[in-house]
Structure formats: structure tokens, C-alpha cells
C-alpha positions in Angstrom: 148.8 -135.2 26.6 147.0 -133.5 29.5 144.6 -130.6 28.7 145.7 -127.1 29.7 142.3 -125.5 30.1 138.6 -126.0 29.6 135.8 -123.6 28.7 132.1 -123.7 29.8 130.1 -122.6 26.8 126.5 -121.4 26.7 125.1 -122.8 23.5 123.1 -120.3 21.3 119.4 -121.1 20.9 116.3 -121.2 23.0 117.6 -123.8 25.5 119.9 -123.1 28.5 122.4 -125.8 27.5 126.0 -125.3 28.9 128.7 -127.8 27.9 132.4 -128.0 28.8 135.0 -128.1 26.0 138.8 -128.4 25.9 140.6 -125.4 24.6 143.2 -126.0 21.9 146.7 -124.7 22.7 146.7 -122.4 19.7 143.5 -120.6 20.8 143.5 -117.8 23.4 140.1 -118.0 24.8 138.8 -115.7 27.6 135.5 -115.6 29.4 133.0 -113.7 27.3 134.4 -114.8 23.9 132.2 -116.1 21.1 133.3 -119.6 19.9 132.3 -122.3 17.4 131.8 -125.7 19.0 131.0 -129.3 17.9 127.5 -130.3 19.1 126.6 -133.9 18.5 126.8 -134.3 14.7 126.7 -130.6 13.8 128.5 -127.3 14.4 127.1 -124.6 16.7 128.0 -121.3 18.2 128.1 -120.2 21.8 129.5 -117.8 24.5 132.2 -118.8 26.9 130.9 -118.1 30.4 133.9 -119.3 32.3 137.4 -120.7 31.7 139.1 -123.1 34.2 141.9 -125.6 34.6 141.3 -129.1 33.3 140.9 -131.9 35.8 141.8 -135.6 35.4 138.2 -136.3 34.4 138.4 -133.8 31.4 140.5 -135.9 29.1 137.4 -137.1 27.1 136.2 -133.5 26.4 135.8 -132.4 22.8 137.8 -129.4 21.6 136.5 -126.0 20.6 136.3 -125.7 16.8 137.2 -122.0 16.4 137.3 -118.6 18.0 134.7 -116.4 16.3 136.0 -113.2 17.9 139.2 -112.9 19.9 137.9 -110.0 22.0 135.3 -110.9 24.6 131.8 -109.6 23.8 131.1 -109.6 27.6 133.5 -107.4 29.5 135.0 -108.6 32.8 132.9 -106.0 34.7 129.7 -107.2 33.0 130.6 -110.8 33.9 131.0 -109.7 37.5 127.6 -107.9 37.2 126.0 -111.1 35.8 127.5 -113.2 38.7 126.0 -110.6 41.1 122.6 -111.0 39.5 122.9 -114.8 39.7 123.8 -114.6 43.4 121.1 -111.9 44.4 118.2 -113.0 42.3 118.9 -116.7 42.1 118.8 -116.7 38.3 121.1 -119.2 36.4 124.2 -117.4 34.9 123.2 -118.8 31.5 119.9 -117.0 31.6 121.5 -113.7 32.7 124.0 -113.8 29.9 121.2 -114.0 27.4 120.0 -110.7 28.7 123.5 -109.2 28.4 123.9 -110.2 24.8 120.9 -109.3 22.6 119.7 -111.9 20.1 121.1 -109.9 17.2 124.5 -110.1 18.7 124.5 -113.8 19.6 125.5 -114.9 16.1 128.6 -115.9 14.3 129.0 -112.5 12.7 130.1 -110.2 15.5 131.4 -107.4 13.4 129.6 -104.4 12.0 128.0 -104.6 8.6 130.1 -103.2 5.7 129.8 -102.4 2.0 132.4 -101.9 -0.6 133.5 -98.3 -1.3 136.2 -96.5 -3.3 138.4 -93.6 -2.5 141.3 -91.7 -4.2 144.7 -93.2 -3.4 147.1 -91.4 -5.7 145.3 -89.2 -8.2 146.4 -89.0 -11.9 148.0 -85.9 -13.3 146.2 -83.5 -15.6 147.5 -85.1 -18.8 146.4 -88.6 -17.7 143.0 -87.3 -16.6 142.6 -85.5 -19.9 143.4 -88.7 -21.8 140.9 -90.6 -19.8 138.1 -88.1 -20.6 138.5 -89.0 -24.3 139.4 -92.8 -24.2 137.7 -94.1 -21.0 134.8 -91.9 -20.0 133.6 -94.3 -17.3 137.0 -94.2 -15.6 137.1 -90.5 -15.9 133.6 -90.0 -14.4 134.6 -92.3 -11.4 137.8 -90.4 -10.8 136.1 -87.0 -11.1 133.5 -88.0 -8.4 136.1 -89.4 -6.0 138.5 -86.5 -6.4 135.9 -84.0 -5.2 134.7 -86.2 -2.3 136.3 -86.0 1.1 134.9 -89.4 2.1 134.9 -92.8 0.3 131.9 -93.3 -2.0 130.0 -96.6 -2.0 130.5 -98.6 -5.2 126.7 -98.9 -5.5 126.4 -95.1 -5.7 129.1 -95.0 -8.4 127.3 -97.5 -10.7 127.5 -100.9 -9.0 128.2 -103.9 -11.1 128.3 -101.8 -14.3 131.7 -100.3 -13.3 133.5 -103.5 -12.1 135.9 -103.4 -15.0 136.6 -99.7 -14.7 137.3 -100.0 -10.9 139.7 -102.9 -11.5 141.7 -100.9 -14.0 141.8 -97.8 -11.8 142.9 -100.0 -8.8 145.7 -101.7 -10.8 147.0 -98.2 -11.9 147.1 -97.3 -8.2 144.8 -94.3 -8.6 142.1 -95.6 -6.3 141.7 -98.2 -3.6 138.7 -100.3 -2.6 137.8 -100.6 1.1 135.1 -101.9 3.3 133.0 -99.0 4.5 131.0 -99.6 7.7 127.3 -99.1 7.2 125.4 -97.7 10.1 121.6 -98.2 10.3 120.9 -95.0 12.2 117.6 -95.0 14.3 117.4 -91.2 13.9 118.2 -91.0 10.2 116.5 -88.1 8.6 116.1 -86.2 11.9 117.5 -82.7 12.2 118.9 -81.6 15.6 119.4 -77.9 16.1 122.4 -77.1 18.3 121.8 -75.7 21.8 124.0 -74.0 24.3 124.3 -74.7 28.0 121.8 -72.8 30.1 122.6 -70.7 33.1 122.0 -72.7 36.2 120.3 -71.4 39.4 121.9 -71.9 42.8 120.3 -75.2 43.4 121.2 -76.6 40.0 124.8 -75.4 40.6 124.9 -77.2 43.9 123.6 -80.4 42.2 126.2 -80.2 39.4 129.0 -79.5 41.9 128.0 -82.7 43.8 128.3 -84.7 40.6 131.6 -83.2 39.6 133.1 -83.8 43.1 132.0 -87.5 42.9 133.4 -87.8 39.4 136.8 -86.6 40.5 136.8 -88.8 43.6 138.5 -92.1 42.9 137.6 -93.6 46.2 134.3 -95.1 47.2 131.4 -93.2 45.5 128.1 -92.5 47.1 125.0 -92.6 44.8 123.3 -89.2 44.4 119.6 -88.7 44.4 118.6 -85.6 42.5 115.2 -84.8 44.0 113.7 -82.0 41.9 110.1 -80.9 41.5 108.7 -81.2 38.0 110.2 -78.5 35.7 113.1 -77.8 38.1 115.7 -78.4 35.4 117.0 -81.9 36.2 117.7 -82.5 32.5 120.0 -79.5 32.3 121.9 -80.9 35.2 122.2 -84.2 33.4 123.5 -82.4 30.3 126.1 -80.4 32.0 127.1 -83.4 34.2 127.6 -85.4 30.9 129.9 -82.7 29.6 131.9 -82.8 32.8 132.2 -86.5 32.4 133.3 -86.3 28.7 135.9 -83.6 29.8 137.4 -86.3 32.1 137.7 -88.7 29.2 135.0 -91.0 30.5 131.7 -92.3 29.1 128.1 -92.1 30.1 124.9 -94.3 30.3 121.5 -92.5 30.6 118.5 -94.8 31.4 114.9 -93.7 30.8 112.0 -95.8 31.9 109.7 -95.6 28.9 110.4 -95.8 25.2 108.2 -92.7 24.9 110.9 -90.7 26.8 113.7 -91.9 24.5 113.0 -89.6 21.5 112.9 -86.5 23.6 116.0 -87.4 25.6 117.9 -88.3 22.4 116.8 -85.0 20.8 118.1 -83.0 23.8 121.4 -84.8 24.0 122.0 -84.7 20.2 121.1 -81.0 20.1 123.4 -80.2 23.0 126.3 -82.4 21.8 125.7 -81.7 18.1 129.4 -81.9 17.3 129.5 -85.3 18.9 126.2 -86.6 17.6 128.0 -89.7 16.1 129.2 -90.4 19.7 125.6 -91.0 20.9 124.0 -94.4 20.7 120.5 -95.5 21.4 119.3 -98.8 22.8 115.6 -99.8 23.3 113.1 -102.4 22.1 111.7 -100.2 19.2 114.9 -100.6 17.3 115.1 -103.0 14.4 117.5 -106.0 14.7 120.0 -104.2 12.3 119.8 -100.9 14.2 120.4 -102.7 17.6 123.3 -104.7 16.1 125.0 -101.5 14.8 124.4 -99.5 18.0 125.7 -102.3 20.2 128.9 -102.6 18.2 129.4 -98.9 18.1 129.3 -98.9 21.9 131.6 -101.9 22.1 134.2 -100.4 19.8 134.2 -97.2 21.8 132.8 -95.0 18.9 129.8 -94.2 21.1 130.5 -92.4 24.4 127.0 -91.4 25.4 124.4 -94.3 25.6 120.7 -93.6 26.0 118.2 -96.4 26.5 115.6 -98.3 28.4 116.4 -100.7 31.2 118.4 -103.2 29.1 120.9 -100.4 28.3 122.4 -101.1 31.8 124.2 -104.0 30.1 125.7 -101.8 27.3 129.3 -102.8 26.8 130.7 -99.4 27.7 134.3 -99.0 28.5 135.7 -96.5 31.0 132.3 -95.7 32.4 132.2 -92.5 34.4 128.6 -91.6 35.0 125.3 -93.5 35.2 122.1 -91.5 35.1 118.8 -93.1 36.0 116.0 -90.7 35.0 112.6 -91.1 36.7 114.2 -93.7 39.0 110.9 -94.4 40.7 109.3 -96.0 37.6 108.3 -99.6 37.8 109.2 -100.0 34.1 112.8 -100.5 35.3 111.8 -103.8 36.8 112.2 -106.7 34.3 109.1 -108.9 34.3 110.7 -112.0 32.8 113.7 -113.9 34.2 116.2 -112.6 35.2 113.8 -110.3 37.1 116.3 -107.6 37.8 115.7 -103.9 38.6 117.7 -101.6 36.4 118.0 -98.9 39.0 119.5 -101.4 41.5 121.9 -102.8 38.8 123.0 -99.2 38.1 124.0 -98.9 41.7 125.9 -102.2 41.6 127.6 -101.5 38.2 128.6 -98.0 39.5 130.3 -99.7 42.4 132.1 -102.2 40.2 133.3 -99.6 37.8 133.9 -96.8 40.4 131.4 -94.7 38.4 129.1 -91.9 39.7 125.4 -92.9 39.9 122.9 -90.1 39.6 119.2 -91.0 40.3 116.7 -88.4 39.3 113.0 -88.0 40.1 110.3 -85.5 41.3 108.7 -88.4 43.2 111.5 -90.8 44.3 110.6 -94.4 45.3 110.3 -94.9 49.0 113.2 -97.4 48.8 115.5 -94.7 47.4 114.3 -92.0 49.7 114.8 -94.3 52.7 118.4 -94.8 51.6 118.9 -91.0 51.7 117.4 -90.9 55.2 119.9 -93.7 56.4 122.7 -91.7 54.6 123.5 -94.6 52.2 122.7 -92.1 49.3 123.5 -88.4 49.1 120.5 -86.2 48.3 120.4 -82.9 46.4 117.1 -81.0 46.1 115.7 -78.7 43.5 112.7 -77.0 45.1 112.0 -74.3 42.4 111.2 -74.5 38.7 114.2 -73.6 36.6 112.4 -70.9 34.6 110.9 -69.2 37.7 107.4 -70.5 36.9 105.2 -71.6 39.8 103.7 -75.1 40.1 100.3 -75.4 38.5 97.1 -74.8 40.4 95.5 -78.2 41.0 91.7 -78.8 41.4 90.0 -82.0 42.3 86.6 -82.8 40.8 84.2 -85.2 42.5 82.9 -87.4 39.7 80.1 -88.8 41.9 78.4 -85.4 41.6 79.1 -85.2 37.9 77.6 -88.7 37.3 74.4 -87.5 39.0 74.4 -84.5 36.7 74.7 -86.7 33.7 72.1 -89.1 34.9 74.2 -92.2 35.4 76.1 -92.1 32.1 79.8 -92.5 32.0 81.0 -89.0 33.0 84.1 -88.6 30.9 84.4 -84.8 30.9 83.2 -82.8 33.9 81.8 -79.3 33.3 84.9 -77.7 34.8 87.3 -79.6 32.6 85.2 -79.0 29.5 85.1 -75.3 30.0 88.8 -75.2 30.8 89.7 -77.0 27.6 87.5 -74.6 25.6 89.2 -71.6 27.2 92.7 -73.0 26.4 91.8 -73.7 22.8 90.5 -70.1 22.4 93.8 -68.9 23.7 95.8 -71.0 21.3 97.3 -73.0 24.2 97.6 -76.8 24.4 96.1 -79.5 26.5 97.2 -82.9 27.8 94.6 -85.4 28.9 95.6 -88.5 30.8 93.6 -91.7 31.0 95.5 -94.9 31.9 93.2 -97.3 30.1 93.2 -98.0 26.4 90.3 -99.3 24.2 86.7 -98.1 23.9 85.0 -99.7 26.9 86.4 -101.8 29.7 83.8 -104.5 29.5 80.6 -105.8 28.0 77.9 -106.6 30.6 74.3 -107.8 30.7 72.3 -105.7 33.2 69.4 -108.3 33.6 71.6 -111.3 34.6 74.9 -109.5 35.5 77.0 -111.6 33.1 80.4 -110.0 32.1 82.1 -111.4 29.0 85.6 -112.6 30.1 88.6 -113.9 28.2 88.5 -117.6 27.8 92.2 -117.8 28.7 92.5 -115.1 31.5 90.3 -114.2 34.4 89.6 -110.6 33.3 86.8 -109.0 31.2 87.4 -108.5 27.5 87.9 -104.8 26.5 85.9 -103.5 23.6 88.0 -101.9 20.8 85.8 -100.0 18.4 88.3 -99.6 15.6 88.8 -103.4 15.3 85.1 -104.1 16.2 86.5 -106.8 18.5 86.6 -107.7 22.2 90.3 -107.9 23.1 92.1 -109.3 26.2 94.8 -106.9 27.4 96.7 -109.8 29.0 97.1 -112.5 26.3 95.7 -110.7 23.2 92.8 -113.1 22.6 90.1 -111.6 20.4 86.4 -112.3 20.2 83.4 -111.1 18.1 81.0 -108.7 19.9 77.8 -110.7 20.6 74.4 -109.2 19.8 72.8 -110.9 22.8 74.0 -112.1 26.2 75.7 -115.5 25.9 74.1 -116.6 29.2 70.4 -115.4 29.1 70.1 -114.3 25.5 68.9 -110.9 26.5 69.6 -108.2 23.8 70.1 -105.6 26.6 73.8 -106.4 26.8 75.8 -103.1 26.9 79.2 -101.5 27.2 80.6 -100.5 30.6 83.3 -97.9 31.4 85.5 -96.1 28.9 89.1 -96.0 27.6 91.2 -93.7 25.5 89.4 -94.7 22.3 86.0 -93.6 23.5 87.4 -90.5 25.2 88.9 -89.5 21.8 85.5 -89.9 20.1 83.8 -87.7 22.8 86.5 -85.1 22.5 86.1 -84.8 18.7 82.4 -84.3 19.1 82.7 -81.7 21.9 85.6 -79.9 20.2 85.2 -80.4 16.5 87.6 -77.6 15.5 90.5 -79.0 17.6 93.2 -81.2 16.3 93.4 -84.2 18.6 95.9 -87.0 18.8 95.8 -90.2 20.9 98.9 -91.9 22.2 98.6 -95.5 23.5 100.0 -98.9 22.5 97.3 -99.2 19.8 98.3 -96.0 18.0 102.1 -96.4 18.4 102.6 -99.7 16.7 104.0 -98.1 13.5 107.7 -97.4 13.7 108.4 -93.7 14.7 104.6 -93.1 15.3 105.3 -92.0 18.8 108.3 -89.7 17.8 106.3 -88.2 15.0 103.2 -87.4 17.2 105.3 -85.8 19.9 107.1 -83.7 17.3 103.8 -82.5 15.8 102.6 -81.7 19.3 105.8 -79.7 20.0 105.2 -77.8 16.7 101.7 -76.9 17.8 100.1 -78.9 15.0 98.1 -80.8 17.7 95.9 -79.0 20.2 94.8 -81.8 22.5 97.1 -84.8 23.3 95.2 -87.7 24.9 97.2 -90.7 26.2 98.0 -93.4 28.7 101.0 -93.3 31.0 103.5 -92.9 28.2 102.6 -89.2 28.2 102.5 -88.9 32.0 106.2 -88.1 32.7 109.3 -86.5 31.4 107.7 -84.6 28.5 108.4 -80.9 28.3 106.0 -78.7 26.2 106.0 -75.0 27.2 102.7 -74.3 25.5 100.8 -76.8 27.6 98.8 -74.9 30.2 96.1 -77.5 31.1 96.4 -81.1 32.2 93.3 -83.2 32.8 93.3 -86.5 34.6 90.1 -88.2 33.4 90.0 -91.0 36.0 92.5 -90.8 38.9 91.1 -94.0 40.6 92.3 -96.6 38.1 95.5 -97.4 40.0 94.3 -96.5 43.5 92.6 -99.7 44.5 94.8 -102.3 43.0 95.5 -105.3 45.4 99.1 -104.0 46.1 100.6 -102.2 49.1 102.3 -99.8 46.6 99.0 -98.7 45.0 98.9 -95.4 47.0 102.5 -94.6 46.2 102.0 -95.3 42.4 98.9 -93.1 42.3 100.6 -90.3 44.0 103.7 -90.5 41.7 101.5 -90.8 38.6 99.3 -87.8 39.5 102.3 -85.7 40.5 104.2 -86.5 37.3 101.3 -85.9 34.9 100.4 -82.6 36.8 104.0 -81.5 36.2 103.4 -81.4 32.4 101.4 -78.1 32.9 102.8 -74.6 33.2 106.4 -75.4 32.2 106.8 -72.2 30.2 105.9 -68.5 30.7 102.2 -69.3 30.9 100.6 -70.4 34.1 99.4 -74.0 34.4 96.3 -75.7 35.7 95.6 -79.3 36.6 92.1 -80.9 36.9 91.9 -84.3 38.6 88.6 -86.2 38.1 88.1 -88.8 40.8 85.3 -90.6 42.7 87.5 -90.6 45.9 88.5 -87.0 46.3 89.6 -87.4 49.9 92.2 -90.1 49.3 95.6 -89.2 50.8 97.4 -90.0 47.6 95.2 -87.5 45.7 95.2 -84.8 48.3 99.0 -84.9 48.8 99.4 -84.8 45.0 97.0 -81.9 44.8 99.2 -79.9 47.1 102.5 -81.1 45.6 103.4 -82.3 49.1 106.0 -85.1 48.6 107.3 -85.0 52.2 103.8 -85.2 53.7 102.9 -88.2 51.6 106.2 -90.0 52.4 105.9 -89.4 56.1 102.5 -91.1 56.4 103.3 -93.8 53.9 106.6 -94.8 55.5 104.8 -95.0 58.9 102.3 -97.4 57.4 105.0 -99.5 55.7 107.0 -99.7 59.0 104.0 -100.8 61.0 103.1 -103.6 58.6 106.6 -104.7 57.8 106.6 -103.8 54.1 109.5 -102.4 51.9 111.6 -100.3 52.3 111.9 -101.7 55.8 112.0 -105.3 54.5 112.7 -107.1 51.3 109.9 -109.0 49.6 110.0 -112.2 47.5 107.0 -113.5 45.5 106.7 -117.2 44.8 104.4 -118.0 41.9 103.1 -121.4 40.7 101.2 -121.6 37.5 99.7 -124.5 35.5 96.9 -125.4 33.1 95.8 -127.8 35.9 94.4 -125.7 38.8 94.8 -128.4 41.5 98.4 -129.2 40.5 99.5 -125.5 40.7 97.8 -125.2 44.1 99.3 -128.5 45.4 102.8 -127.6 44.2 102.8 -124.3 46.0 101.4 -125.9 49.2 104.2 -128.4 49.0 106.8 -125.7 48.6 105.2 -123.8 51.5 105.7 -126.8 53.8 109.4 -127.1 52.7 109.9 -123.4 53.2 108.6 -123.7 56.8 111.3 -126.2 57.6 114.4 -124.5 59.0 112.9 -121.1 58.3 115.2 -118.3 59.5 113.4 -116.6 62.4 113.6 -113.2 60.8 111.6 -114.3 57.7 107.8 -113.9 57.6 106.3 -116.6 55.4 102.8 -116.0 54.0 100.2 -118.5 53.1 99.6 -119.9 49.6 96.6 -118.1 48.0 95.2 -117.5 44.5 96.9 -114.6 42.7 94.8 -111.5 42.2 94.9 -112.5 38.5 93.7 -116.0 39.1 94.2 -117.2 35.5 96.4 -115.9 32.7 97.2 -117.4 29.3 95.1 -120.5 30.2 97.1 -121.1 33.4 95.9 -121.0 36.9 98.1 -119.0 39.3 98.8 -119.3 43.0 101.3 -117.3 45.0 102.8 -116.7 48.4 104.8 -113.8 49.8 108.0 -113.9 51.9 109.3 -110.9 53.8 112.6 -110.3 55.6 115.1 -107.6 56.5 117.9 -109.2 54.5 117.6 -109.9 50.8 120.4 -112.5 50.7 118.9 -114.5 53.5 115.5 -114.5 51.7 117.2 -115.5 48.4 119.4 -118.3 49.9 116.5 -119.9 51.8 114.1 -119.7 48.8 116.6 -121.0 46.2 117.8 -123.8 48.5 114.2 -125.1 48.7 113.5 -124.6 45.0 116.7 -126.4 43.9 116.0 -129.3 46.3 112.3 -129.7 45.4 111.3 -131.3 42.1 108.1 -129.9 40.6 105.7 -131.5 38.1 106.6 -130.9 34.4 103.3 -129.1 33.8 103.8 -126.6 36.7 106.0 -123.6 36.3 107.4 -122.1 39.5 109.1 -118.6 39.5 110.6 -116.6 42.3 110.8 -112.8 42.2 113.0 -111.0 44.7 112.1 -107.4 45.4 108.9 -108.0 43.4 107.0 -105.0 42.1 104.0 -106.7 40.4 102.0 -108.6 43.0 99.2 -109.5 40.6 
């Protein structure tokens, strides 16, 4: 008998195996469904990625064993989004689907966790209850508890296995019923959220909200909206009221934040505003446990959660009836996925909004040049907030030349300038709070021998090892390799070997010595490994239990603390001279964002930027809060040299433990790419990567630029698919690359 249909199934597991199976007539299988399949001599599970008609060659196919869940876990819209990612980025569909379905979801059990509970069905009369109180006290106790409870009570709370017989008797009499109670592992369990009311909007905020509401009601083609508001201009209040407008229309919302550090504050604000709907809010980010992620994902899928807050992967949340997509701090590079599929969540938000006819709202005080250029070409609509919502003025910003400070301190690492030290002291005396920003963790950036110049590097990566005093170890910030601190130089055996530079760990020690009475907290990846450590520290800072908050870029944006009146940037040069054409843009954005943490309340704010290059355009434009001035000169430079946003960029990387093989492979691909090269594409030469070796692999790269992303992607993938590479050489392509290292 001929087969009616076949299914292509992505098999669960670390491989990318996809096999075709015949669909039994009694199974209704759709794309996105979870199925059980025969695989060699065992049973396995997988996800259906496509369903098609059987051909004459399909008669020998094996049949699907069973349908795990009749409803597709991947919605039709998300499948279309996955196909777009495959087409645009050249990533296999199987790999994309693994990003759509978290590991905790790709199992046979695709329903929420439950536990047995009991509730009243038909309560006994007073005479029956009185009789039980004398003859069956256990039954009487159970009934008494259930009769005063409005909700089912878990059997474990009633007595567990000790009351099995009593429960059976009560059930047989029809007085109670046993049911499966869904158990939610709440990421915010134990947190209290005080209700808040909508704030009065100023004229600019009102205009922004009206633009969103108009887009929400427009069923035709929707234009993405850029909310360009200075720091403290009340963008979050616009998000909150736009969310309410979306809920009023019966539609759902996704809010993306770039950093996990912003998630607790965003969740707190939304749960406080929508306190009556707190159960309707779901959270998705990498700090969740597997169980929490499982429960949150299924709450979204079932429609119980209508407001979804998360990091970049939340763009794949299985939300139905999506009305609004908010991308907060849209300029952040954290939205770019580093591992395949190398998507950009902001760009996927635009695509998903188009597929679902949802409004997309991008927010930032320092929009990316790509987004801003789209407003200039009228692809996006722009709404500006030019004033702080509470009427406060932008903080006064001062730039300190650390070359002069170094001479004052006789060549030692000048961590605190005289101006910054006295300003911190003044704030502490006034019972105000301080944020200090240093985008480098650890105690010292390297260990160097002055006599011979030797720097101790990682044996697996081409970077110096960073000294961490707490662990008394040298640690590689790329691969995590650790080494013991040597007493003498490994090269010349001179004992004069010494630490160079400083990080947050050393800065914290200096601060505790200079300000012994102050309560100081440090926030970086070393101090936030414990679950909820970040949330707890920010909560204590908000409660004024901490006077000085020192941290890396996780404290540089989005945080709102009205009592912070001073922000200090300890070293503004760390990102300025990276081998990347975006270095100036990133530095300007980072300084502007961190400066915006000051003066957000009734008290005036001040920002002190310590730098060895005080005349850098990025620093000077950030000092004057001049976004338009920075953009004008930066766009002119990009246009003259043919860089994004005027072109698209693709990075081709070859890496291997054998240096010559990696180099030869990339040279071969370069020759292939030159053949039939579209005239509008500019092909660079193969060169060593700025990070020449990582994880014991040598790295070589080349750049391609062109005005059309599809043309770049098609030509690049055509060559990659047709050119075999050695087994020990890994080649990756990154379209619209953000990390050129």
C-alpha cells in the first residue's frame, strides 16, 4: 500500500542527524510535533521539521513509533522564522531548531510537572462530620483542612503516604477528589512586589505612547519604531503603558533585555505594575534552572503567561497572538549570538514582528548606527525623548587625564585620581551613593618580568593570564585555564617579576583601604556565580545598604537608583583601541550609558571619566551627551571606508590545532571565493585573527563586505558547501558579525 506522507525528524542528541520516516495513517503529525522513532536497534525521540508527500522511493521507510505531543511545540510562525534564519545566515535548519527548543524541552515529557492534590467535591453534612470526629479522626482532620481551603492542597502537605487509606475512603464516599496539581518552579519565589500605579507622562512620552498605540491598532504593514530617549527620560514607563495598551487589545508581549543583570529590575518593575497579573509574567534567561526554564516555557506555550521577559533567546518564546515586541537597549552587542546559529535578536525581532504583524519597539539612549541609519532612510519610525522624565538635568561630566595622575603617583597604577577620591568622600559624607565602572575583572591584567620583558601567557590562548588574588591563581579569561603564580620569571629566573595593571578585584581592595567606613560591593562574573547573587546585591544597593557599587559592564546600563549622584569610570580606554571598526561606537555607547546612572532622582549628578586619551572623539562626545555629533562624524567615516551600516559584513574564520592547516584551508577558500565573485562584493585577504590562538586552536580570518546581505550569504555558502575541508579544521561564517577578534 502506498505511503500517504513522510516526516523529516531531527533526532534528539548532540548530533545534527535528520531522518525521514513514514507517518502511520492513525497519527496526525504536523511540523513542529515531538515524536518517538525507531533508530537502528533502539527507540529515540525527535522533532518533526517538515512533513511532505511520499515519493516512489519512500516505500522502504520505517514508520514513526508514536506521537509524544499532538500539538506542535514549534508554532508555524516560529518555523517560518527558523527558515528565515537558515536562508539569511546559512545555518542548517536542524541547528536553528535546537535554539528554538531549549534542552529541557527536547525530551519525551513535554507537559508541566504535577503533584497529587486533594480538594472538596461534595462535603459531608454536620452529622457525618461529627461522627468522623469520634470514629475516624484522620479523615476528620483532612476534611477540616480541605473545607476551609479555597484551593486544592497537595497530598504531601496533608500527610503524604500516612493518609493513603483515609484518602481512599473519603474518595469512595464522594466527599473529596484527587487531582493532578501543576507545580510551578517560580524563579522569583519569595520575592515581594509592591503594586505601582501608572505615572503621568510628559508630552514627549505621550507622543511615543500614541505612536505605539496607533501601530498596535493598524492591521496593515507595521513600521518598527525607535524610541530614542536620553538616559532617565522614562523609556521604561512608555514600555509599561504600551504593554497595558497591548493587553487591553487581547494581545501578548515579549520584552527583550540584553544582560541578565537587567532582568531582575525589569521583572520587578513589570510585576509591580501588573501585580494583579503577576502569574501572567514569565521569565526566560540562562540563570534559570532546567526546571524553572521548563515550567516558564510551558506556561508561555499554554497561554498562561502573556508578558514574557528575557534575554536574546526569548525571541523564540512560543507566544501566541503576539502584539508587541520590545527590545530594550537595542544597541547592545549581547543580542548577537556567538555560537551557531549566529543570529542577532534585534534583527529577529524585526522579522518576527513582520511575520506576526506585531509592533516592534526598539529603545535606546545610544542607538546602533545600523538602527539609526534605518530611521534616516525612513525604514523605521523614530520618536525622541530629549528630557529626563523627572525634570532632572543630565549629570555634569568631567574628564581626568590619567597621564598627569600617573606622574603624581610616581608611575604606580593610578586607580583613583585626586578628583574622584575627593568626590567619593563628599558623596559618602552626604549619605549619597556611588557607582564605579571598570570593565576588567580580576586583580591584575598580567604578570610581567621587567628585566627580560616576559609576560606569562595562557598555554592554550594567545593572551596574558590574569591574576586573581582570591583564588591565588593566574586565570585565562578566554578558556578558563589556571596556573600557579611563579615566584621567579620562567624565562630568566629573575625574582623581580611583578603584576601589571588592575581589575575590579584590586580596585575593591584599594577602595576598602581608602574608604574603610563605606560598605562596598563588587559585581562581576566572579561575584555573581551564586544563584540570585546579582539580584540580592542590586536589592541591597537600592535599599541603601551599600554605599559604593563597583562593577563591570553589567552595571553600566538600565539600572535606576535615585540616590546615586556620582559615577566614576576608572579606565575609559579599555574598549577604545580594540582592533575593530566599532571600537569608537562601543566606547561612546558605554560611557554614555554608565554616565546616565547618575542624577536620576532629585539630587544632581556628576560623572568623572578617567582616561589616558582625553581628546578622543568618543570620550568628548560622550562628555557633552552629544549623540547627533558623534553619529555624524562616525557615519561619514563608515561611508568613506565602506563599513556597516552602508554595507553588510561577513567574517569567515578557520581554526585548527595545526597552524598551517588552518591557514592553508582559509587560503584555499579565498581562492574559491574569488572565482565568480559578484562585482559588488569586496573580498579581504586571509590574515591571522587579532586573537591568534584560542582553546589551543590557531585562528585565521577574512572579511567580506557588500551592500546586499543575501548576495554575500549566497556566494559564501555556495563556496563553503562545495569545498571540503580537513576534519581537523573548523570553518565558521558569521554574517553581520559583531566580534571581529
